[in-house]
TORPA-4810 file (N, C-alpha, C, O; in nm, 3 decimals):
<nodes>
NODE_1_11.595_9.878_10.402_11.539_9.744_10.383_11.493_9.729_10.238_11.423_9.815_10.185_M
NODE_2_11.532_9.621_10.175_11.488_9.589_10.040_11.364_9.500_10.052_11.375_9.384_10.093_D
NODE_3_11.248_9.553_10.018_11.122_9.480_10.034_11.102_9.390_9.911_11.020_9.420_9.824_W
NODE_4_11.177_9.280_9.905_11.171_9.187_9.792_11.035_9.119_9.782_10.979_9.076_9.882_G
NODE_5_10.983_9.111_9.661_10.852_9.051_9.636_10.847_8.906_9.682_10.934_8.828_9.644_T
NODE_6_10.748_8.869_9.763_10.733_8.728_9.801_10.706_8.643_9.675_10.617_8.674_9.596_P
NODE_7_10.785_8.537_9.658_10.777_8.457_9.536_10.639_8.397_9.515_10.590_8.395_9.402_Q
NODE_8_10.574_8.347_9.621_10.442_8.284_9.604_10.338_8.384_9.555_10.253_8.349_9.472_D
NODE_9_10.342_8.506_9.603_10.250_8.610_9.557_10.276_8.641_9.409_10.183_8.648_9.329_L
NODE_10_10.403_8.659_9.375_10.437_8.688_9.235_10.393_8.573_9.144_10.339_8.598_9.036_F
NODE_11_10.416_8.449_9.186_10.380_8.333_9.103_10.230_8.329_9.076_10.188_8.301_8.963_D
NODE_12_10.148_8.357_9.178_10.002_8.359_9.159_9.960_8.467_9.061_9.877_8.443_8.973_R
NODE_13_10.017_8.585_9.075_9.982_8.695_8.985_10.034_8.669_8.844_9.966_8.700_8.746_L
NODE_14_10.152_8.614_8.833_10.208_8.582_8.701_10.121_8.480_8.629_10.099_8.491_8.509_S
NODE_15_10.071_8.382_8.703_9.981_8.284_8.643_9.850_8.350_8.597_9.801_8.322_8.487_E
NODE_16_9.796_8.437_8.680_9.671_8.506_8.645_9.687_8.591_8.519_9.597_8.594_8.435_E
NODE_17_9.800_8.659_8.506_9.821_8.751_8.394_9.891_8.685_8.275_9.919_8.752_8.176_F
NODE_18_9.919_8.557_8.283_9.984_8.488_8.173_10.132_8.524_8.161_10.189_8.516_8.052_G
NODE_19_10.191_8.562_8.271_10.332_8.602_8.273_10.349_8.751_8.257_10.261_8.820_8.204_G
NODE_20_10.462_8.800_8.303_10.495_8.942_8.290_10.609_8.958_8.192_10.699_8.875_8.184_F
NODE_21_10.604_9.066_8.116_10.706_9.096_8.015_10.825_9.171_8.074_10.936_9.162_8.020_D
NODE_22_10.803_9.243_8.183_10.905_9.335_8.231_10.888_9.361_8.381_10.777_9.381_8.429_L
NODE_23_11.001_9.360_8.454_11.005_9.407_8.593_11.066_9.547_8.584_11.183_9.562_8.551_D
NODE_24_10.986_9.649_8.615_11.026_9.786_8.585_11.125_9.847_8.683_11.188_9.949_8.651_V
NODE_25_11.141_9.788_8.802_11.240_9.841_8.897_11.295_9.726_8.981_11.233_9.684_9.079_C
NODE_26_11.409_9.676_8.940_11.467_9.558_9.005_11.620_9.566_9.002_11.678_9.664_8.956_A
NODE_27_11.681_9.463_9.054_11.824_9.443_9.038_11.846_9.294_9.010_11.750_9.216_9.012_N
NODE_28_11.968_9.254_8.985_11.996_9.115_8.947_11.955_9.016_9.055_11.922_8.901_9.025_A
NODE_29_11.954_9.058_9.181_11.920_8.967_9.292_11.770_8.952_9.312_11.726_8.847_9.359_E
NODE_30_11.690_9.054_9.279_11.547_9.045_9.311_11.455_9.051_9.189_11.333_9.054_9.205_N
NODE_31_11.511_9.053_9.069_11.429_9.061_8.947_11.336_8.941_8.937_11.377_8.828_8.962_A
NODE_32_11.212_8.968_8.900_11.113_8.861_8.886_11.089_8.822_8.741_11.020_8.724_8.713_K
NODE_33_11.145_8.898_8.648_11.126_8.872_8.506_11.263_8.866_8.438_11.359_8.927_8.485_C
NODE_34_11.272_8.791_8.329_11.399_8.789_8.256_11.441_8.928_8.206_11.560_8.958_8.199_P
NODE_35_11.345_9.011_8.172_11.374_9.149_8.129_11.337_9.242_8.245_11.225_9.239_8.295_R
NODE_36_11.433_9.324_8.285_11.409_9.415_8.397_11.495_9.540_8.384_11.598_9.541_8.317_Y
NODE_37_11.448_9.647_8.450_11.523_9.771_8.456_11.586_9.783_8.594_11.521_9.760_8.696_F
NODE_38_11.715_9.819_8.596_11.787_9.841_8.720_11.789_9.991_8.751_11.741_10.071_8.671_T
NODE_39_11.843_10.027_8.864_11.856_10.168_8.898_11.940_10.240_8.793_11.911_10.354_8.757_E
NODE_40_12.043_10.173_8.743_12.128_10.232_8.639_12.050_10.255_8.508_12.074_10.353_8.438_K
NODE_41_11.957_10.164_8.477_11.874_10.178_8.356_11.774_10.293_8.368_11.725_10.343_8.267_D
NODE_42_11.744_10.333_8.490_11.647_10.440_8.518_11.511_10.407_8.456_11.469_10.467_8.357_D
NODE_43_11.443_10.312_8.518_11.312_10.268_8.470_11.210_10.379_8.452_11.118_10.365_8.371_G
NODE_44_11.225_10.488_8.525_11.131_10.599_8.512_11.143_10.668_8.376_11.048_10.731_8.329_L
NODE_45_11.259_10.657_8.313_11.278_10.723_8.183_11.258_10.627_8.065_11.272_10.667_7.950_S
NODE_46_11.225_10.502_8.093_11.206_10.400_7.990_11.060_10.389_7.949_10.971_10.431_8.022_Q
NODE_47_11.036_10.331_7.831_10.900_10.298_7.788_10.861_10.165_7.851_10.938_10.069_7.851_D
NODE_48_10.740_10.160_7.905_10.687_10.037_7.962_10.580_9.986_7.868_10.488_10.059_7.832_W
NODE_49_10.592_9.860_7.827_10.496_9.801_7.734_10.463_9.660_7.779_10.544_9.595_7.846_K
NODE_50_10.345_9.613_7.742_10.303_9.477_7.776_10.260_9.468_7.922_10.216_9.567_7.981_G
NODE_51_10.272_9.349_7.977_10.238_9.326_8.118_10.363_9.352_8.202_10.463_9.282_8.189_Y
NODE_52_10.355_9.453_8.287_10.469_9.496_8.367_10.446_9.467_8.515_10.335_9.484_8.566_C
NODE_53_10.550_9.423_8.583_10.548_9.402_8.727_10.624_9.518_8.792_10.730_9.560_8.745_W
NODE_54_10.567_9.570_8.903_10.634_9.678_8.974_10.620_9.662_9.124_10.510_9.667_9.179_M
NODE_55_10.734_9.643_9.190_10.746_9.653_9.335_10.849_9.764_9.355_10.969_9.738_9.362_N
NODE_56_10.801_9.890_9.364_10.893_10.005_9.360_10.970_10.024_9.490_10.936_9.964_9.593_P
NODE_57_11.073_10.107_9.486_11.137_10.147_9.611_11.033_10.217_9.699_10.959_10.303_9.652_P
NODE_58_11.028_10.181_9.826_10.924_10.232_9.914_10.961_10.362_9.985_10.894_10.400_10.081_Y
NODE_59_11.063_10.429_9.941_11.106_10.554_10.003_11.034_10.675_9.946_10.923_10.664_9.895_G
NODE_60_11.098_10.790_9.956_11.039_10.918_9.915_11.009_10.925_9.765_10.927_11.008_9.723_R
NODE_61_11.072_10.841_9.685_11.054_10.845_9.540_10.934_10.762_9.493_10.906_10.759_9.373_E
NODE_62_10.865_10.696_9.582_10.758_10.604_9.541_10.650_10.675_9.458_10.595_10.615_9.365_I
NODE_63_10.621_10.799_9.489_10.518_10.872_9.415_10.551_10.884_9.267_10.460_10.878_9.184_G
NODE_64_10.678_10.900_9.232_10.718_10.908_9.092_10.692_10.776_9.019_10.651_10.775_8.904_K
NODE_65_10.716_10.664_9.089_10.692_10.531_9.030_10.543_10.508_9.008_10.502_10.452_8.906_W
NODE_66_10.462_10.550_9.104_10.317_10.532_9.092_10.263_10.619_8.977_10.179_10.574_8.899_I
NODE_67_10.312_10.740_8.967_10.269_10.828_8.857_10.305_10.766_8.722_10.224_10.768_8.629_E
NODE_68_10.426_10.711_8.711_10.468_10.648_8.585_10.378_10.529_8.553_10.336_10.512_8.439_K
NODE_69_10.347_10.446_8.653_10.260_10.330_8.632_10.121_10.375_8.587_10.062_10.314_8.498_A
NODE_70_10.070_10.479_8.649_9.940_10.534_8.615_9.933_10.571_8.467_9.838_10.534_8.398_Y
NODE_71_10.032_10.644_8.418_10.034_10.688_8.278_10.067_10.573_8.183_10.008_10.564_8.075_H
NODE_72_10.158_10.484_8.221_10.193_10.369_8.136_10.073_10.277_8.118_10.059_10.211_8.015_A
NODE_73_9.986_10.274_8.219_9.868_10.189_8.215_9.751_10.247_8.139_9.638_10.200_8.152_G
NODE_74_9.776_10.349_8.060_9.671_10.401_7.973_9.614_10.535_8.008_9.527_10.585_7.937_G
NODE_75_9.660_10.595_8.116_9.607_10.725_8.156_9.683_10.836_8.083_9.805_10.843_8.094_K
NODE_76_9.614_10.922_8.010_9.681_11.027_7.933_9.742_11.137_8.021_9.697_11.161_8.133_P
NODE_77_9.845_11.201_7.968_9.901_11.320_8.031_9.951_11.414_7.922_9.932_11.385_7.803_D
NODE_78_10.013_11.525_7.959_10.054_11.625_7.861_10.156_11.571_7.760_10.156_11.613_7.644_H
NODE_79_10.243_11.479_7.802_10.344_11.427_7.711_10.295_11.306_7.631_10.358_11.267_7.533_S
NODE_80_10.185_11.248_7.673_10.131_11.130_7.606_9.979_11.139_7.607_9.914_11.073_7.688_N
NODE_81_9.920_11.221_7.519_9.777_11.249_7.525_9.687_11.127_7.503_9.569_11.130_7.538_P
NODE_82_9.740_11.021_7.444_9.660_10.900_7.424_9.677_10.799_7.537_9.603_10.701_7.543_L
NODE_83_9.772_10.821_7.625_9.797_10.728_7.734_9.889_10.615_7.689_9.923_10.604_7.571_G
NODE_84_9.929_10.533_7.784_10.022_10.424_7.757_9.953_10.298_7.708_9.830_10.292_7.702_G
NODE_85_10.033_10.200_7.675_9.977_10.073_7.628_10.029_9.955_7.708_10.050_9.846_7.654_D
NODE_86_10.051_9.976_7.836_10.095_9.870_7.927_9.985_9.838_8.027_9.892_9.917_8.046_A
NODE_87_9.997_9.723_8.089_9.921_9.692_8.209_10.025_9.676_8.318_10.111_9.589_8.310_T
NODE_88_10.017_9.760_8.421_10.118_9.760_8.526_10.054_9.708_8.655_9.959_9.767_8.707_V
NODE_89_10.108_9.597_8.704_10.061_9.535_8.828_10.162_9.572_8.936_10.280_9.536_8.928_V
NODE_90_10.115_9.643_9.038_10.203_9.701_9.140_10.179_9.637_9.276_10.065_9.619_9.318_C
NODE_91_10.286_9.604_9.345_10.280_9.567_9.486_10.322_9.690_9.564_10.435_9.737_9.553_L
NODE_92_10.227_9.744_9.643_10.250_9.871_9.711_10.214_9.864_9.858_10.131_9.783_9.899_L
NODE_93_10.278_9.949_9.939_10.228_9.966_10.075_10.093_10.037_10.065_10.080_10.133_9.990_P
NODE_94_9.996_9.991_10.138_9.861_10.050_10.132_9.859_10.177_10.217_9.801_10.180_10.325_A
NODE_95_9.923_10.278_10.167_9.934_10.407_10.236_9.823_10.499_10.191_9.844_10.593_10.115_R
NODE_96_9.704_10.470_10.240_9.586_10.544_10.196_9.583_10.688_10.246_9.494_10.765_10.210_T
NODE_97_9.680_10.724_10.330_9.686_10.861_10.382_9.782_10.949_10.305_9.806_11.064_10.344_D
NODE_98_9.838_10.898_10.195_9.938_10.975_10.121_9.880_11.041_9.998_9.775_11.001_9.948_T
NODE_99_9.948_11.143_9.951_9.904_11.214_9.831_9.908_11.123_9.709_9.816_11.124_9.628_Q
NODE_100_10.016_11.043_9.695_10.027_10.957_9.577_9.916_10.853_9.573_9.871_10.815_9.465_W
NODE_101_9.872_10.806_9.688_9.762_10.708_9.690_9.635_10.774_9.634_9.568_10.717_9.548_W
NODE_102_9.603_10.892_9.684_9.480_10.959_9.641_9.488_11.009_9.497_9.390_11.004_9.424_H
NODE_103_9.605_11.057_9.457_9.622_11.110_9.322_9.617_11.001_9.215_9.562_11.022_9.107_E
NODE_104_9.674_10.883_9.244_9.687_10.780_9.140_9.617_10.648_9.175_9.541_10.597_9.093_Y
NODE_105_9.641_10.594_9.291_9.584_10.462_9.324_9.432_10.464_9.331_9.368_10.367_9.294_C
NODE_106_9.376_10.573_9.378_9.230_10.582_9.384_9.168_10.591_9.244_9.047_10.577_9.230_M
NODE_107_9.250_10.614_9.143_9.202_10.618_9.005_9.254_10.497_8.925_9.248_10.496_8.802_R
NODE_108_9.305_10.397_8.996_9.354_10.276_8.931_9.237_10.197_8.873_9.122_10.220_8.909_A
NODE_109_9.268_10.106_8.783_9.165_10.020_8.727_9.120_9.913_8.825_9.004_9.873_8.825_D
NODE_110_9.212_9.866_8.909_9.180_9.765_9.010_9.267_9.787_9.132_9.386_9.816_9.119_T
NODE_111_9.208_9.773_9.250_9.282_9.775_9.376_9.243_9.650_9.453_9.124_9.624_9.475_V
NODE_112_9.342_9.573_9.495_9.319_9.452_9.576_9.398_9.467_9.707_9.521_9.466_9.706_R
NODE_113_9.327_9.480_9.817_9.393_9.489_9.946_9.431_9.349_9.991_9.351_9.256_9.981_F
NODE_114_9.553_9.333_10.041_9.603_9.203_10.085_9.572_9.188_10.232_9.608_9.272_10.314_I
NODE_115_9.505_9.080_10.265_9.470_9.053_10.405_9.595_9.013_10.483_9.674_8.930_10.437_R
NODE_116_9.612_9.073_10.599_9.728_9.045_10.681_9.851_9.122_10.633_9.840_9.212_10.549_G
NODE_117_9.964_9.085_10.685_10.090_9.152_10.650_10.179_9.054_10.574_10.194_8.938_10.614_R
NODE_118_10.237_9.101_10.465_10.325_9.017_10.384_10.459_8.997_10.452_10.507_9.083_10.526_L
NODE_119_10.519_8.883_10.427_10.657_8.859_10.467_10.739_8.869_10.339_10.736_8.780_10.254_K
NODE_120_10.813_8.977_10.327_10.891_9.004_10.208_11.017_8.918_10.205_11.068_8.877_10.310_F
NODE_121_11.067_8.891_10.085_11.190_8.814_10.071_11.304_8.886_10.141_11.317_9.008_10.131_E
NODE_122_11.386_8.810_10.211_11.500_8.867_10.281_11.467_8.920_10.420_11.555_8.972_10.489_G
NODE_123_11.342_8.907_10.462_11.302_8.957_10.593_11.266_8.841_10.685_11.207_8.742_10.642_S
NODE_124_11.302_8.855_10.812_11.267_8.752_10.911_11.126_8.768_10.962_11.066_8.673_11.013_D
NODE_125_11.072_8.888_10.949_10.940_8.919_11.004_10.847_8.972_10.896_10.890_9.011_10.787_N
NODE_126_10.719_8.974_10.929_10.621_9.034_10.838_10.642_9.185_10.834_10.697_9.244_10.927_S
NODE_127_10.596_9.246_10.727_10.609_9.391_10.711_10.531_9.465_10.820_10.429_9.414_10.867_A
NODE_128_10.576_9.582_10.859_10.505_9.661_10.959_10.393_9.747_10.898_10.346_9.840_10.962_P
NODE_129_10.352_9.715_10.775_10.251_9.793_10.706_10.165_9.700_10.621_10.210_9.593_10.582_F
NODE_130_10.042_9.741_10.591_9.957_9.662_10.501_9.999_9.684_10.356_10.066_9.783_10.325_P
NODE_131_9.960_9.592_10.269_9.998_9.600_10.128_9.875_9.587_10.039_9.769_9.542_10.082_S
NODE_132_9.892_9.628_9.914_9.785_9.619_9.815_9.846_9.590_9.679_9.961_9.624_9.652_A
NODE_133_9.766_9.526_9.596_9.799_9.509_9.455_9.717_9.615_9.381_9.594_9.614_9.389_I
NODE_134_9.784_9.704_9.312_9.717_9.811_9.238_9.748_9.790_9.091_9.864_9.777_9.052_V
NODE_135_9.643_9.787_9.008_9.660_9.756_8.867_9.615_9.874_8.782_9.502_9.923_8.794_I
NODE_136_9.706_9.919_8.696_9.678_10.025_8.601_9.675_9.962_8.462_9.775_9.905_8.418_F
NODE_137_9.562_9.971_8.394_9.548_9.912_8.262_9.452_9.795_8.265_9.417_9.743_8.371_G
NODE_138_9.409_9.753_8.147_9.312_9.645_8.137_9.382_9.511_8.119_9.498_9.504_8.079_Q
NODE_139_9.309_9.405_8.149_9.360_9.268_8.142_9.241_9.175_8.121_9.127_9.219_8.131_Y
NODE_140_9.265_9.047_8.092_9.154_8.958_8.054_9.035_8.955_8.149_8.921_8.952_8.103_P
NODE_141_9.057_8.956_8.280_8.945_8.950_8.376_8.910_9.088_8.430_8.854_9.100_8.539_R
NODE_142_8.943_9.192_8.355_8.924_9.330_8.398_8.778_9.361_8.428_8.687_9.326_8.352_Y
NODE_143_8.757_9.428_8.542_8.626_9.483_8.579_8.650_9.626_8.624_8.725_9.648_8.719_Q
NODE_144_8.591_9.722_8.559_8.615_9.862_8.588_8.590_9.896_8.734_8.486_9.861_8.790_W
NODE_145_8.686_9.964_8.796_8.669_10.013_8.933_8.655_9.904_9.036_8.584_9.922_9.135_G
NODE_146_8.723_9.790_9.018_8.704_9.674_9.105_8.794_9.682_9.228_8.915_9.701_9.216_Y
NODE_147_8.735_9.669_9.345_8.808_9.664_9.471_8.781_9.528_9.536_8.668_9.481_9.536_F
NODE_148_8.885_9.465_9.589_8.865_9.335_9.655_8.972_9.312_9.760_9.059_9.397_9.783_S
NODE_149_8.964_9.197_9.822_9.062_9.155_9.920_9.133_9.031_9.869_9.068_8.930_9.842_Y
NODE_150_9.264_9.039_9.855_9.347_8.928_9.808_9.371_8.834_9.926_9.395_8.880_10.037_E
NODE_151_9.364_8.705_9.902_9.395_8.609_10.007_9.274_8.565_10.087_9.289_8.491_10.184_G
NODE_152_9.156_8.607_10.049_9.035_8.565_10.117_8.930_8.539_10.010_8.913_8.619_9.918_R
NODE_153_8.861_8.427_10.021_8.756_8.400_9.923_8.648_8.505_9.936_8.615_8.550_10.045_Q
NODE_154_8.593_8.541_9.823_8.487_8.642_9.824_8.363_8.585_9.893_8.324_8.470_9.871_R
NODE_155_8.305_8.667_9.975_8.183_8.626_10.043_8.064_8.636_9.948_8.059_8.726_9.865_R
NODE_156_7.973_8.547_9.961_7.852_8.552_9.881_7.745_8.626_9.961_7.723_8.598_10.079_Q
NODE_157_7.680_8.718_9.895_7.572_8.792_9.961_7.460_8.695_9.995_7.435_8.599_9.922_A
NODE_158_7.393_8.720_10.104_7.286_8.632_10.148_7.175_8.623_10.045_7.120_8.516_10.021_V
NODE_159_7.144_8.734_9.984_7.036_8.731_9.884_7.093_8.726_9.744_7.170_8.814_9.706_S
NODE_160_7.056_8.628_9.668_7.093_8.619_9.529_7.228_8.559_9.500_7.259_8.537_9.383_G
NODE_161_7.311_8.530_9.600_7.439_8.468_9.579_7.539_8.553_9.502_7.631_8.500_9.441_G
NODE_162_7.522_8.685_9.504_7.614_8.772_9.432_7.736_8.803_9.517_7.730_8.800_9.640_Q
NODE_163_7.847_8.832_9.449_7.968_8.867_9.521_7.947_8.994_9.601_7.877_9.086_9.558_E
NODE_164_8.009_8.999_9.718_7.996_9.115_9.805_8.117_9.207_9.798_8.144_9.280_9.894_A
NODE_165_8.191_9.205_9.686_8.305_9.294_9.670_8.256_9.433_9.632_8.157_9.447_9.561_A
NODE_166_8.326_9.535_9.679_8.293_9.672_9.643_8.333_9.697_9.500_8.447_9.668_9.461_C
NODE_167_8.245_9.750_9.421_8.277_9.781_9.281_8.246_9.927_9.252_8.201_9.960_9.142_T
NODE_168_8.269_10.012_9.348_8.237_10.154_9.331_8.333_10.223_9.236_8.438_10.170_9.202_G
NODE_169_8.295_10.343_9.195_8.377_10.419_9.103_8.425_10.550_9.165_8.466_10.640_9.092_S
NODE_170_8.420_10.561_9.296_8.460_10.684_9.360_8.606_10.713_9.328_8.690_10.623_9.332_E
NODE_171_8.636_10.838_9.296_8.772_10.880_9.272_8.822_10.852_9.131_8.935_10.888_9.098_G
NODE_172_8.743_10.789_9.048_8.789_10.757_8.912_8.780_10.880_8.824_8.688_10.960_8.835_R
NODE_173_8.878_10.892_8.735_8.874_11.002_8.639_8.820_10.952_8.508_8.809_11.029_8.412_A
</nodes>
């Protein structure tokens, strides 16, 4: 199954981020940006710069894509001690029980859980799994360690009218 990005979700995120420069793993039928990497281009071996969109293949290779997004979004590693200079916005299955989720997503700059199940392009039914928007790198409305729910207005706390979103830093490096 090709889990094509729902256009309305992409449009909202593109508006928020002022557009995306690159779709890092796409094909001619599902690319969301004029500039994109195909399987033949091998997006994992390319440099990612600017605002990048990523809806990776959801199979066994997904961990490699998440690791690349993590490092491209500014997290240093042995081959790039200063980290990357991209902001990578990822549409991912919210697989909180996986190694890649704990290794990389729990250390993301922002995680937004999507309420309900998405209906992906090309599918007659909603996905059989929950989804999340995971952001590696900073952006104009960046708040360190921000967790929220996409698709639901934030609740106001009874006292003081403050947002009731979790802003913890657990798992951050």
